[in-house]
N, C-alpha and C positions, 0 to 999 in steps of 0.2 A: 384365575380364569385371565386366557390372554389380551393385551391390548391391541383392541380390533386396529387402532389408528397406523400402528407400524407395521403391517403386517402388509409384504410389497415394497413397503416401502424397498428406494433406493438407499443406504449408507454412503455417506460420505462424512471420513475424519478431517476434524480442521486442527491443524499442532498452529497456534495462535490466536485461539479464537477470543484473548483476551486485549489485543492489540487491535489496533486501528482496522489495518488491511485482511485480517483472519477474523475482525466479528462483522465484518461491511458481506464478507465475502459465505462466512456463515447462515448470515441472514436471507442473501440473494439465491443458496442452495433451500434455505428450508422454505421459503417462501413458491419451489420449483417442483417440492413433493419430498425433497430429501429429510431421510433421517440422519440430521444434525449431530456426530459424536466430536465434544469436544475435548481435550485431554490439557490437563493441570494441578502443577502441586499439589495446588487448596483448592479443591473444586468447591466446595459445600459452600461461599460467597456468592460466586459467581454462577451455580445451581438456581438460585434463591431471585438472580438478577435478570437471569434469560431461562427460564425452566423451560420454554420451548428447546432448549439444546438439550441434548442427552450428557453428562457430566461426564466422568471419567478422570481417579484420577492419575498419574503417570508423570516420569518427568523425560522429557525429549533426548540426557542425552544416556537412558538403560532402554537400549535395544528392547527385550522383552516387552516391556513399556507400550511403547507404540506398536511391537506388531502383537500385544494381546488386544488394543486398543483398533484394530486397523480388522478384526473380526469380521469380515461380511460385509467390508465397504470396496465399491467399487472405485473411490476415488481418492486422494491423501491431497490436502494442500496444507503445503508447504511454510508455514508464516510466520514460524517462530525464529528467534535470533535472543542471542544473549543478552542477558538484560545489560540495559544501558550500552555505552561503547566500550564495557570490558570486553580482553579475553575475545577476541570475535577469533583470534589464529587457534586460538584450542578448543575452541566448542563448535564453532558454525559448521565447517567441516562433518564431525564426527556425529552430528544433530543428522545433516543430511544423506550423508550412509545409512545412517536409521532409515529413514526414511526410507530410502532405496529398498532396504532391507526387507519394509516393512509391504510393502510394492512390489514388488518382488513374488513373495510368498503367498499375496491376496490376490496376483495378477491384476491390480490396480494402477490404475492411472494416476500420476501427479501432476496438478497445476505450481506453479510459481512467478509469484511477484518478482520479477527483478530489479536491477535500481542504473539509473545514471552513474552511478560510482568507478560500471565500467571503462566507460571513454575516459579517454585522455584529450588534450590538446588538436590533437591529430588528429580527429575525425569533425571535431564542433567545429560550423557551428549544425551540421544538420548530418548527423551522422541514421545510416540505417542500420535497418537490423540485423544487419550482416558486414557492419564499419568492422572493422577489427578492434580490439581493443586492446587497448597499450595503457593501464591502470596505472594513475600516480601518485595515488594515496592506498596505505596498509589495504583499511578496509577493502576500498580499489578490488585489490590482487586479491584478495581474497572472494571476491564474488564472480568474478572469470572465473578463477578454479574452481567454484560452485556449478556454474554453467557449463565446464566442459564435463565435471561429472557426471553432471546433468544427460548434457549429449551422449555420455559413454552410457549412462542406462537406457537409455532412447535404444544404443546400437543393441542391446544390451536384450531389446525386447519390451521394456515401459515406454510406454508411452506420453512422454510429457507434451506438455504445454505452459508456453510461460510469454508472459506479456512484462513489458518493463512501460516504466509509467514517470513522472515526473516527481515534486514534490509531493506527501498526502495536504490535504484539506478533505474536511469533516470525521463527524463521531468522535464520542467520548477523548478518545484517545489520542486523538489529534496535538492535544494541545502540551505534547510534547514533542509535536514534530515544526517544523518550522512556521508552518501557520503560527504558532503555540508564542512566534516569536511577535510575527506581523503586528499580533491584537494580543493582547493580554487574558489566558485564561482569568476564569471569575471575579473580574473587574468590567465596571462602564468604561465604554468605548471612549476616550480620550484622545488617544493619536492610534497613529500609524507607522508601524515600525518598516522600514525599509533597507531590504538586507542587498539589493540588486545594485553594481553603477547604473546611473542615470541613464538612459536610453539602451542598456543591455537586456535581451529578450531574456525569456524563465519559463518553465515550462511546470504544470499545476497539476494533478487529479485530485480529482473530487471521487471518494472512495466510494459512493455507493454507485458512480458512473461505473466505477473500475471493477469492481464485485460481479454488477451486470454484463460487463464485458467479459469475463470468469463464467457468468453461468451460462452466455448465451454458445461460447466461444468449447464449452465442457457440451452441451445439447449436440453441437454437430463434433464433438469427437472423431466419428466416424468419417467423415470426410476430411478431415484433418491428414497428412505423414504423425511416423512415430517421433517426431520432434518439431515444435510446430513454433515459433518464435513470432511474436508482433509486438510492434509500438502501439503506447496508447497516445494518442494526441492532448486529449483531459483541456482545461485553457494553456493558452499561448501566449503569457504576458507579453505583448512585442518590444516596450520600452521598458520593461520594467518599475511601468505605473497604471496600468491598467489595472493591476487588483485590489491597487492602492483606490484608481478612482471607483471601483464597484462598489468596495467598502465608507466610499465615500455619500453614493449612492439611496447602498440600504440605511447610515446612518440618518440620511437626509440633512445631511452638511457638508457641502461641498466647499467648504472650507478647514473643513475637518485638516487636523494638524497632522505631517506628513516628515517624520524626521528619519534619517539614516541610520542604520546598523549601529552599535558603536565595535565596527570592525577593529580598531585601537586597540584595543582593549586584549581584545582578543592574544595578540603573540605575548601578551605581560604573564597574563594568567596561564599558559599554554603549558611552561613546564611541572604544572604545579594540575594540572586539573586535562584528566582525560574527555570531559566532552567539549574541551576550549581546543584541544592537539586534536580533533575531530573535525572541529571546524574549519579549523586555519586549516587543514588538507584539501578539505572543498570548497575552500573559498574564493578557487578559479570559477566555479562554477553560477558564479555569482557576476562575475568579469567578465566571462564570455556569455556568445549565446547560446544560448542553444535547443532546438527543435526537433520534432522528434518528428515526422510526418506519419501517418497513418492508414496510408494508402495501403497496404497489407489487409491492414483489419477492413477498412472502408470498403475493401476488394470483396470480402471473404462474409461479411457479416450484413450490405447492403448500408451501413449503418451504425456511426462509436455511436454510444449513447451514451448520451450529451442534455444535461439540466441546462437552463440560465444560469449562467453566471452567475447572478444580483441573488434567487433564491438559493442558489447553494450556498450563500457566501450563510446567508440570512442563517440561512440555520445549520449550519457548519459554526459559527459565533454562537448563537443559542445553545449549541452539546457543548461545548468549553463553557456555557458562562459569561460570555460575554455580555454585559444588559446595555443596551442602545440608548441613547439620551432620552426618545420621545415611546421607546417600545421594550418596557421593564421587561415582559413575561410574552419572547417569541416561542410560539408551540413549533412543535419539530413538524416540517415538511413531508411526505411522503416521497416516493423516490415513485416519479411521473408512470404510470403504465404502458406509454407510449413515451420515451424520453424524446426531447426536442433539440434541436441543431443552432443555435443562435448564428 
């Protein structure tokens, strides 16, 4: 007997659904009535954890796997990355080419999360969507090439919707992000780590809000050009201290220690550790202000989805197992139906 709950539902293939942004977008699309198909090399444990998604076995490096997984899909979210920080040069572009090939065959739209690594110091502190992308890091140059390839794909007839955001927080996978350096996953909150130079602004993106943005843009895709690129403002920490102060408020402790990130050790470990080499390359983003304004996005959507920062941080810390001094079991706060702007 056919599953009547699946009849006539549009299908979205989400690549990278086990990651932070991929998982958040999968949830946002599912909430809007999409039948979300997620691909993974070992889907069984993820199918048990998130049975609302349709999990299929496949490898993003295998074109036939992606083409098979994209059957009847109207959109593909490309949120998959090489594991860790390894082999970006040899893996990132082939995976994107496979997604483009599947989108061509299925006549599907591509949604793509862009990064701040594309920008060099020459366009800081306030790059626009159309600023030159003179990346100074290896990963940044690869991301520039990926965006150029997506622009070419748009010329070839595939619609591409791209949203660029700051450093992620929110979701269980965020422990592997910079937010997982600011507070320690799985531990009581005893101190806050500050990566930024004092007085230097930095941009953060709460993943449920970013995913909601993708979902709203997708709903109005017919009103967008073939290649649409937006900046997501998120939470702008204007002096490098506002994130820490918000964490203090959530903890109910205005005297919670704030310690600088130990940047001095990064150059010492960089020759031996891939992660440290990557951190060293992007250090300039913590030394120079970066503030991407969302004028284009707000003009199109009317507003950017915005969860109040204290509520976002409380949820984000709970999701990575950070326990507060006075609240040991923080329950998940659902994304508000009508996000508000602080």
